C-alpha positions as CSV (number, residue, x, y, z in Angstrom):
1,X,0.0,0.0,0.0
2,X,1.5,3.3,-1.0
3,X,2.0,6.1,1.4
4,X,-0.1,8.4,-0.7
5,X,-3.2,6.1,-0.5
6,X,-3.5,6.1,3.3
7,X,-3.8,10.0,3.6
8,X,-6.3,10.0,0.7
9,X,-8.6,7.5,2.5
10,X,-8.1,9.2,5.8
11,X,-9.2,12.5,4.2
12,X,-12.2,10.8,2.7
13,X,-13.1,9.3,6.1
14,X,-12.6,12.6,7.9
15,X,-14.5,14.8,5.4
16,X,-17.2,12.1,4.8
17,X,-16.9,12.7,1.0
18,X,-15.0,11.3,-1.9
19,X,-14.8,14.8,-3.4
20,X,-13.2,14.5,-6.8
21,X,-11.3,11.3,-6.2
22,X,-11.8,8.6,-8.8
23,X,-12.4,5.0,-8.0
24,X,-11.0,3.8,-11.4
25,X,-7.6,2.7,-10.1
26,X,-9.1,0.8,-7.2
27,X,-11.6,-0.9,-9.5
28,X,-8.8,-2.0,-11.8
29,X,-6.7,-3.2,-8.8
30,X,-9.8,-5.1,-7.5
31,X,-10.3,-7.1,-10.7
32,X,-6.6,-7.5,-11.1
33,X,-6.1,-9.0,-7.6
34,X,-9.2,-11.2,-8.1
35,X,-7.9,-12.6,-11.4
36,X,-4.5,-13.4,-9.8
37,X,-6.2,-15.2,-6.9
38,X,-8.0,-17.3,-9.5
39,X,-4.7,-17.9,-11.3
40,X,-3.0,-19.0,-8.1
41,X,-5.7,-21.6,-7.2
42,X,-4.3,-25.2,-7.1
43,X,-6.8,-26.2,-9.8
44,X,-5.5,-23.6,-12.1
45,X,-1.8,-23.2,-11.3
46,X,-0.5,-25.5,-8.6
47,X,2.1,-24.5,-6.0
48,X,1.2,-20.8,-6.2
49,X,0.4,-20.1,-2.5
50,X,2.3,-16.9,-2.5
51,X,0.3,-15.5,-5.5
52,X,-3.0,-16.4,-3.7
53,X,-1.9,-14.9,-0.3
54,X,-0.5,-11.6,-1.7
55,X,-3.3,-11.0,-4.2
56,X,-6.0,-12.2,-1.7
57,X,-4.7,-9.6,0.7
58,X,-4.8,-7.0,-2.0
59,X,-8.3,-8.1,-2.9
60,X,-9.5,-7.6,0.7
61,X,-7.8,-4.2,0.9
62,X,-9.5,-3.1,-2.4
63,X,-12.9,-4.2,-0.9
64,X,-12.2,-1.9,2.0
65,X,-11.2,1.0,-0.3
66,X,-14.2,0.5,-2.6
67,X,-16.5,0.3,0.5
68,X,-15.3,3.7,1.5
69,X,-16.1,5.0,-2.0
70,X,-19.5,3.4,-1.8
71,X,-20.3,4.9,1.7
72,X,-19.1,8.4,0.9
73,X,-20.2,8.8,-2.7
74,X,-23.3,10.6,-4.0
75,X,-26.1,8.3,-5.3
76,X,-25.1,8.7,-9.0
77,X,-21.4,7.7,-8.3
78,X,-22.5,5.0,-5.9
79,X,-24.8,3.3,-8.5
80,X,-22.1,3.4,-11.1
81,X,-19.6,1.9,-8.7
82,X,-22.0,-0.9,-7.7
83,X,-22.7,-1.7,-11.4
84,X,-18.9,-1.9,-12.2
85,X,-18.1,-4.0,-9.1
86,X,-21.0,-6.4,-9.9
87,X,-19.8,-6.7,-13.6
88,X,-16.3,-7.4,-12.5
89,X,-17.4,-10.1,-10.0
90,X,-19.6,-11.7,-12.7
91,X,-16.7,-11.7,-15.1
92,X,-14.4,-13.4,-12.6
93,X,-17.1,-15.9,-11.7
94,X,-17.9,-16.8,-15.3
95,X,-14.2,-17.0,-16.2
96,X,-13.6,-19.4,-13.2
97,X,-16.6,-21.5,-14.1
98,X,-15.6,-21.8,-17.8
99,X,-11.9,-22.4,-17.2
100,X,-12.6,-25.0,-14.4
101,X,-15.2,-26.9,-16.5
102,X,-13.9,-26.6,-20.0
103,X,-10.1,-26.6,-19.7
104,X,-9.0,-30.1,-18.7
105,X,-5.4,-29.5,-17.7
106,X,-3.7,-27.1,-15.3
107,X,-1.3,-26.0,-18.2
108,X,-4.2,-24.9,-20.3
109,X,-6.0,-23.3,-17.4
110,X,-2.8,-21.5,-16.4
111,X,-2.3,-20.2,-20.0
112,X,-5.9,-18.9,-20.3
113,X,-6.1,-17.3,-16.9
114,X,-2.5,-16.1,-17.0
115,X,-3.1,-14.3,-20.3
116,X,-6.2,-12.6,-18.9
117,X,-4.2,-11.7,-15.8
118,X,-1.6,-10.0,-17.9
119,X,-4.4,-7.9,-19.5
120,X,-5.6,-7.1,-16.0
121,X,-2.1,-5.9,-15.1
122,X,-2.1,-3.6,-18.1
123,X,-5.6,-2.3,-17.0
124,X,-4.4,-1.7,-13.4
125,X,-1.2,0.2,-14.4
126,X,-2.9,2.1,-17.2
127,X,-5.9,3.2,-15.0
128,X,-3.9,6.0,-13.2
129,X,-2.8,7.2,-16.6
130,X,-6.4,7.3,-17.8
131,X,-7.2,9.7,-14.9
132,X,-4.0,11.8,-15.1
133,X,-3.3,11.8,-18.9
134,X,-6.1,10.3,-21.0
135,X,-4.1,10.8,-24.2
136,X,-1.0,9.1,-22.8
137,X,-1.6,5.7,-24.4
138,X,-2.5,7.4,-27.7
139,X,0.7,9.4,-27.6
140,X,2.8,6.3,-27.0
141,X,1.1,4.4,-29.8
142,X,1.4,7.3,-32.2
143,X,5.1,7.6,-31.3
144,X,5.6,3.8,-32.0
145,X,3.8,4.2,-35.3
146,X,6.0,7.1,-36.3
147,X,9.2,5.2,-35.3
148,X,8.1,2.2,-37.4
149,X,7.4,4.5,-40.3
150,X,10.8,6.2,-40.1
151,X,12.5,2.8,-39.7
152,X,10.9,1.1,-42.7
153,X,10.2,4.1,-45.0
154,X,13.4,3.8,-47.2
155,X,13.2,0.0,-47.4
156,X,9.5,0.1,-48.5
157,X,10.3,2.8,-51.1
158,X,13.3,0.7,-52.4
159,X,11.2,-2.5,-52.5
160,X,8.4,-0.7,-54.6
161,X,11.1,0.6,-57.0
162,X,12.5,-3.0,-57.4
163,X,9.0,-4.4,-58.1
164,X,8.3,-1.8,-60.7
165,X,11.7,-2.5,-62.3
166,X,10.9,-6.2,-62.5
167,X,7.6,-5.6,-64.2
168,X,5.3,-6.0,-61.2
169,X,2.8,-3.3,-61.3
170,X,0.1,-2.4,-58.9
171,X,-3.7,-3.1,-59.3
172,X,-4.5,0.6,-59.9
173,X,-1.9,0.9,-62.7
174,X,-3.3,-2.3,-64.4
175,X,-6.9,-1.2,-64.1
176,X,-6.0,2.2,-65.5
177,X,-4.1,0.6,-68.5
178,X,-7.0,-1.8,-69.2
179,X,-9.6,1.0,-69.1
180,X,-7.5,3.2,-71.4
181,X,-7.0,0.3,-73.9
182,X,-10.6,-1.0,-74.1
183,X,-12.7,2.0,-73.0
184,X,-14.1,-0.1,-70.1
185,X,-12.9,-1.9,-67.0
186,X,-12.2,-5.6,-67.6
187,X,-11.8,-8.3,-65.0
188,X,-8.4,-7.8,-63.3
189,X,-6.8,-10.4,-61.1
190,X,-5.1,-9.0,-58.0
191,X,-1.3,-9.0,-58.1
């Protein structure tokens, strides 16, 4: 538990209001801990006692935090919080039911639940960004796209020139040539 969280909840308790605090990071941590508890169960991933105890403790702490949000929120925020918590609990229950009944080996169960847990980790660590900087992920993805473009721009241009030199022409050029020659568009097989 971070040092910053304790004063936040002390302030909420003292003022009897959540003010402008967002429950999003706590909701993300709640489902993340719940998923990791499922992952650590002996029927899913044997010999993971530490995973269950650590995340079980986190799950209980998140229940306390979300309870404070529930108690000290206005009715509109309270309803939204309840709906999200119920949806998260239903998701975890359905996932547990499906994995335990349909996946017949601990290896397959571990793979399925572990993959979903990794997605939960991304959610949990991205949720503070969504509150602080909603365009943070878009900026990072845009930067990655620009870096890929800069990296492969010259090689793509060179490859297109080589194809043209070898007589490979694009579909648009072939359609344009056929239309010009016959006065109408004929059937063209893609290159």
